[in-house]
Backbone as JSON, one array per atom type, in Angstrom:
{
  "sequence": "MTEISDDYMREMIGRTKKYCACILRATPKRGEPGADKIVWEHGRRNFRLRAEGLLPIVCPIADGTGVSGVGIFVGTVEEVSRILDEDPGVKAGIFTYELHECRGFPGSSLP",
  "N": [[190.78, -41.5, 112.02], [189.85, -38.31, 113.24], [189.87, -37.56, 116.67], [187.21, -36.39, 118.65], [186.41, -34.55, 121.36], [184.05, -34.42, 124.13], [184.1, -31.92, 125.39], [185.11, -30.29, 123.35], [183.04, -30.54, 121.49], [180.91, -29.31, 122.92], [181.91, -26.7, 123.09], [182.04, -25.97, 120.34], [179.36, -26.27, 119.53], [178.26, -24.21, 120.95], [179.05, -22.1, 119.41], [177.49, -22.02, 117.18], [175.28, -20.56, 114.74], [172.18, -19.04, 113.83], [170.57, -19.87, 110.8], [168.86, -20.0, 107.62], [167.45, -22.56, 105.9], [166.67, -23.36, 102.58], [164.53, -25.12, 100.46], [164.06, -25.54, 97.19], [161.57, -26.06, 94.79], [160.51, -27.27, 91.62], [157.69, -26.39, 89.62], [155.0, -27.56, 87.48], [155.07, -25.53, 85.6], [157.7, -25.12, 85.0], [158.48, -26.43, 82.71], [157.33, -25.01, 80.66], [157.15, -22.93, 77.66], [159.43, -20.24, 77.51], [160.17, -20.35, 80.14], [162.86, -20.91, 80.67], [164.23, -18.49, 80.3], [163.3, -16.98, 82.45], [164.23, -18.54, 84.56], [166.94, -18.18, 84.17], [167.21, -15.51, 84.96], [166.47, -15.81, 87.6], [168.7, -17.25, 88.45], [170.66, -15.28, 88.09], [169.85, -13.49, 90.04], [170.33, -15.05, 92.3], [173.13, -15.14, 92.21], [173.61, -12.45, 92.77], [172.51, -12.25, 95.38], [174.27, -13.96, 96.65], [176.7, -12.58, 96.31], [176.15, -10.4, 97.91], [176.24, -11.53, 100.38], [174.01, -12.74, 101.48], [173.16, -15.24, 100.7], [175.05, -17.58, 101.13], [175.51, -20.28, 100.51], [174.72, -22.04, 97.71], [173.1, -24.48, 95.98], [172.33, -25.79, 93.14], [170.07, -28.24, 91.84], [169.68, -30.85, 89.63], [168.46, -33.4, 89.19], [166.19, -34.62, 88.32], [164.2, -35.05, 90.2], [162.41, -33.11, 90.9], [163.13, -31.44, 92.89], [164.73, -28.43, 92.86], [166.79, -26.99, 93.95], [168.94, -26.25, 96.75], [169.52, -24.02, 99.33], [171.38, -22.03, 101.64], [170.57, -19.45, 103.63], [171.44, -16.31, 105.12], [169.65, -15.13, 107.59], [166.33, -14.7, 108.96], [163.47, -16.93, 108.85], [161.26, -15.4, 108.14], [162.44, -13.12, 106.96], [163.8, -14.29, 104.8], [161.69, -15.41, 103.42], [160.43, -13.1, 102.46], [162.43, -12.24, 100.7], [162.46, -14.38, 98.85], [159.87, -14.3, 97.88], [160.0, -12.28, 96.05], [161.53, -13.3, 94.05], [162.17, -13.93, 90.62], [161.49, -16.45, 89.48], [159.83, -17.61, 91.4], [157.8, -15.71, 91.52], [156.76, -16.04, 88.96], [155.61, -18.47, 89.19], [157.07, -20.72, 88.64], [158.73, -21.88, 90.47], [158.39, -23.2, 93.77], [158.84, -22.92, 97.3], [160.23, -24.15, 100.39], [160.95, -23.32, 103.74], [163.29, -23.6, 106.4], [164.27, -23.05, 109.66], [167.57, -23.27, 110.74], [170.71, -24.34, 112.17], [174.14, -23.52, 112.03], [177.71, -23.63, 111.55], [179.52, -20.72, 111.73], [181.54, -19.66, 109.04], [181.69, -22.1, 107.82], [182.04, -23.86, 104.77], [181.86, -24.93, 101.34], [184.12, -27.39, 100.08]],
  "CA": [[189.75, -40.49, 112.16], [190.16, -37.35, 114.29], [189.12, -37.69, 117.92], [186.46, -35.19, 119.03], [186.03, -34.69, 122.77], [182.79, -33.8, 124.54], [184.35, -30.49, 125.64], [185.22, -29.64, 122.04], [181.69, -30.48, 120.92], [180.15, -28.27, 123.64], [182.43, -25.39, 122.67], [181.65, -25.7, 118.97], [177.9, -26.09, 119.47], [178.02, -22.87, 121.46], [179.41, -21.12, 118.37], [176.59, -22.07, 116.03], [174.49, -19.37, 114.44], [170.94, -19.36, 113.12], [170.49, -19.65, 109.36], [167.6, -20.44, 107.05], [167.63, -23.5, 104.78], [165.62, -23.28, 101.57], [164.4, -26.19, 99.47], [163.35, -24.98, 96.04], [160.97, -27.12, 93.97], [159.94, -26.87, 90.35], [156.28, -26.67, 89.37], [154.83, -27.92, 86.06], [155.39, -24.38, 84.74], [159.14, -25.14, 84.67], [158.62, -26.94, 81.36], [156.61, -24.18, 79.69], [157.96, -22.03, 76.85], [159.82, -18.99, 78.17], [160.6, -20.57, 81.53], [164.33, -20.87, 80.78], [164.66, -17.09, 80.45], [162.99, -16.58, 83.83], [165.16, -19.28, 85.42], [168.23, -17.5, 84.03], [167.17, -14.32, 85.82], [166.48, -16.35, 88.97], [170.11, -17.54, 88.73], [171.36, -14.0, 88.22], [169.49, -12.96, 91.37], [171.06, -15.85, 93.29], [174.51, -14.65, 92.23], [173.59, -11.16, 93.47], [172.33, -12.54, 96.81], [175.53, -14.55, 97.13], [177.69, -11.5, 96.37], [175.78, -9.53, 99.02], [176.4, -12.27, 101.63], [172.73, -13.22, 101.99], [172.97, -16.62, 100.27], [176.42, -18.07, 100.96], [175.55, -21.63, 99.96], [173.73, -22.23, 96.66], [173.32, -25.79, 95.38], [171.33, -26.2, 92.16], [169.87, -29.69, 91.73], [169.07, -31.21, 88.34], [168.47, -34.86, 89.16], [164.89, -35.12, 87.87], [163.29, -35.34, 91.31], [161.52, -31.98, 91.16], [163.84, -30.5, 93.76], [165.56, -27.63, 91.95], [167.96, -26.45, 94.61], [169.02, -26.08, 98.2], [170.32, -22.87, 99.66], [171.47, -21.6, 103.03], [170.49, -18.0, 103.71], [171.69, -15.61, 106.37], [168.42, -14.4, 107.88], [165.24, -15.45, 109.57], [162.49, -17.48, 107.91], [160.42, -14.29, 107.67], [163.25, -12.31, 106.05], [164.08, -15.06, 103.58], [160.42, -15.52, 102.71], [160.25, -11.84, 101.73], [163.39, -12.27, 99.6], [162.05, -15.35, 97.84], [158.62, -13.89, 97.26], [160.35, -11.36, 94.97], [162.33, -14.02, 93.07], [161.43, -14.02, 89.35], [160.95, -17.8, 89.28], [158.72, -17.8, 92.34], [156.73, -14.81, 91.08], [156.18, -16.6, 87.74], [155.01, -19.76, 89.5], [157.95, -21.79, 88.18], [159.28, -22.51, 91.66], [157.85, -23.01, 95.11], [159.93, -23.13, 98.26], [159.96, -24.34, 101.81], [162.04, -22.77, 104.54], [163.51, -24.23, 107.7], [165.31, -22.47, 110.51], [168.6, -24.26, 111.04], [171.9, -23.8, 112.82], [175.37, -23.92, 111.36], [178.94, -23.08, 112.09], [180.04, -19.63, 110.92], [182.78, -19.99, 108.35], [181.57, -23.35, 107.08], [181.98, -23.63, 103.33], [182.09, -26.1, 100.51], [185.55, -27.51, 99.73]],
  "C": [[190.08, -39.61, 113.37], [189.27, -37.58, 115.5], [188.46, -36.35, 118.25], [185.96, -35.4, 120.46], [184.67, -34.05, 123.02], [182.98, -32.31, 124.79], [184.44, -29.71, 124.33], [183.83, -29.48, 121.41], [180.86, -29.39, 121.6], [180.6, -26.87, 123.21], [181.94, -25.03, 121.26], [180.14, -25.49, 118.83], [177.52, -24.71, 119.97], [178.33, -21.77, 120.45], [178.45, -21.11, 117.18], [175.77, -20.8, 115.94], [173.24, -19.81, 113.69], [171.07, -18.98, 111.64], [169.11, -20.1, 108.9], [167.9, -21.33, 105.85], [166.41, -23.41, 103.87], [165.68, -24.52, 100.68], [163.5, -25.65, 98.37], [162.85, -26.13, 95.18], [160.39, -26.52, 92.69], [158.45, -27.22, 90.31], [156.15, -27.13, 87.91], [155.14, -26.76, 85.1], [156.86, -24.35, 84.33], [159.36, -25.6, 83.23], [157.95, -26.11, 80.29], [157.56, -23.31, 78.88], [158.22, -20.72, 77.6], [160.33, -19.16, 79.59], [162.11, -20.45, 81.67], [164.85, -19.45, 80.97], [164.42, -16.6, 81.88], [163.94, -17.27, 84.81], [166.55, -18.67, 85.34], [168.29, -16.28, 84.94], [167.12, -14.71, 87.29], [167.94, -16.64, 89.37], [170.92, -16.28, 88.91], [171.1, -13.41, 89.61], [170.22, -13.74, 92.47], [172.52, -15.42, 93.37], [174.59, -13.32, 92.97], [173.44, -11.38, 94.98], [173.59, -13.13, 97.42], [176.59, -13.47, 97.29], [177.42, -10.57, 97.54], [175.87, -10.24, 100.38], [175.12, -12.8, 102.21], [172.48, -14.7, 101.7], [174.34, -17.27, 100.04], [176.54, -19.46, 100.36], [174.39, -21.77, 98.97], [174.05, -23.57, 95.98], [172.18, -26.12, 94.41], [171.26, -27.73, 92.07], [169.14, -29.96, 90.42], [169.05, -32.72, 88.19], [167.11, -35.46, 88.77], [163.89, -35.41, 88.96], [162.26, -34.26, 91.55], [162.1, -31.01, 92.16], [164.82, -29.76, 92.85], [166.79, -27.04, 92.61], [167.8, -26.41, 96.11], [169.92, -24.88, 98.43], [170.32, -22.61, 101.15], [171.55, -20.09, 103.02], [170.92, -17.52, 105.09], [170.44, -14.76, 106.61], [167.4, -15.31, 108.51], [164.33, -16.02, 108.48], [161.65, -16.35, 107.32], [161.19, -13.43, 106.67], [163.48, -13.02, 104.72], [162.8, -15.24, 102.76], [160.15, -14.25, 101.89], [161.2, -11.77, 100.52], [162.89, -13.18, 98.48], [160.74, -14.98, 97.17], [158.84, -12.92, 96.11], [161.22, -12.02, 93.89], [161.53, -14.17, 91.77], [160.8, -15.39, 89.1], [159.77, -18.1, 90.19], [157.53, -16.95, 91.89], [156.01, -15.36, 89.84], [155.51, -17.96, 87.98], [155.82, -20.95, 89.01], [158.52, -22.58, 89.36], [158.38, -22.26, 92.86], [159.01, -23.28, 96.06], [159.38, -23.5, 99.62], [161.19, -23.9, 102.57], [162.09, -23.45, 105.9], [164.59, -23.47, 108.45], [166.3, -23.58, 110.83], [169.76, -23.56, 111.74], [173.11, -24.32, 112.06], [176.55, -23.24, 112.0], [179.42, -21.96, 111.19], [181.38, -20.01, 110.3], [182.73, -21.31, 107.62], [181.46, -23.02, 105.6], [182.16, -24.96, 102.61], [183.57, -26.18, 100.17], [185.8, -27.12, 98.28]]
}
């Protein structure tokens, strides 16, 4: 395992940047007729947000727990709330969300 010194940790922690973590949850409306079409458009919007650099990490979840996804946004909680309030799935009451200010390392990505 790679050795990590205290000096290295201090340097790296100093490079972190604020992000916004989103936990998306399904409501009972997710199972209603017509919901799949709205969820498709929600996905299209996520691709657009990703392409624009606002949502670099998108992780859909389909494990039956009611959590529908996790995303990391570039922006404040207030900015991301405004973005999500215009999401087709949120507007239709299919999804709810919770937001958390978090910190991360610029350039982090999924392998």
